[in-house]
C-alpha positions as CSV (number, residue, x, y, z in Angstrom):
1,M,6.7,9.2,16.0
2,S,6.4,6.4,18.4
3,E,2.7,5.6,17.4
4,L,3.8,5.7,14.2
5,K,6.2,2.4,14.5
6,K,3.1,1.6,16.9
7,R,0.8,1.2,14.3
8,W,3.3,-0.4,12.0
9,N,4.4,-3.4,14.2
10,G,0.7,-4.2,14.6
11,K,-1.9,-6.1,13.8
12,T,-3.3,-5.9,10.7
13,P,-6.9,-6.0,10.4
14,K,-8.2,-8.6,8.3
15,F,-9.7,-6.4,5.5
16,W,-6.9,-3.9,4.8
17,K,-4.6,-7.1,4.3
18,K,-6.7,-7.9,1.5
19,V,-6.5,-4.4,0.4
20,Q,-2.8,-4.6,0.8
21,R,-2.7,-7.9,-1.0
22,V,-4.5,-6.3,-3.9
23,A,-2.6,-2.5,-4.4
24,I,0.6,-4.7,-4.3
25,V,-0.3,-6.9,-6.9
26,A,-2.0,-3.4,-9.2
27,G,1.6,-1.9,-9.2
28,A,3.6,-5.1,-9.4
29,A,1.9,-5.6,-13.1
30,A,2.3,-2.4,-13.6
31,A,5.8,-2.2,-13.1
32,T,6.2,-5.2,-14.8
33,L,3.7,-3.9,-17.7
34,L,6.3,-0.9,-17.9
35,A,9.7,-3.0,-17.7
36,A,8.3,-5.3,-20.8
37,P,10.3,-4.6,-23.5
38,V,7.6,-3.5,-26.0
39,T,7.2,0.0,-26.7
40,L,3.9,1.0,-25.8
41,P,1.6,4.0,-25.7
42,A,2.1,7.1,-23.6
43,A,-1.1,6.6,-22.2
44,V,0.0,3.1,-21.4
45,V,2.8,4.9,-19.8
46,A,0.9,6.9,-18.1
47,I,-2.1,5.1,-16.0
48,A,1.2,2.6,-15.2
49,G,2.5,5.1,-13.2
50,Y,-0.1,6.2,-11.1
51,V,-1.4,1.8,-10.9
52,I,2.5,1.5,-9.3
53,T,2.3,5.3,-7.1
54,A,-2.1,4.6,-5.7
55,G,-0.6,1.0,-5.2
56,T,2.3,1.9,-3.3
57,V,0.5,4.6,-1.6
58,A,-2.7,2.2,-0.7
59,A,-0.2,-0.7,0.1
60,T,1.3,1.9,3.0
61,L,-1.6,3.1,4.4
62,S,-2.9,0.1,5.3
63,Q,0.1,-1.2,6.6
64,F,-0.5,2.0,9.1
65,T,-4.3,0.4,10.2
66,V,-4.2,-1.4,12.9
67,E,-7.0,-3.7,15.1
68,D,-6.1,-2.9,19.1
69,K,-7.1,0.5,19.4
70,E,-5.8,0.4,22.8
71,L,-2.5,-0.1,21.7
72,I,-2.2,4.0,20.3
73,N,-4.8,4.7,22.9
74,N,-2.6,3.9,25.9
75,D,-0.1,6.9,24.8
76,Q,-2.4,9.4,24.3
77,K,-3.4,9.4,28.3
């Protein structure tokens, strides 16, 4: 559990910050689409739900990547 805390608080690499931003924007756009006060086809609603899920997972996992591997490796010795 302490490794997860260290990873969450560790410095995220530049590439993964970009992935995180794209995932958050995609999830927010899909959520906005679902919250729209119009009737949407079932396929659009289903796809938007999948995009929200994928965006949430991608954003969370990208937060756990760390730039400094020594931060994690020191605890394993």
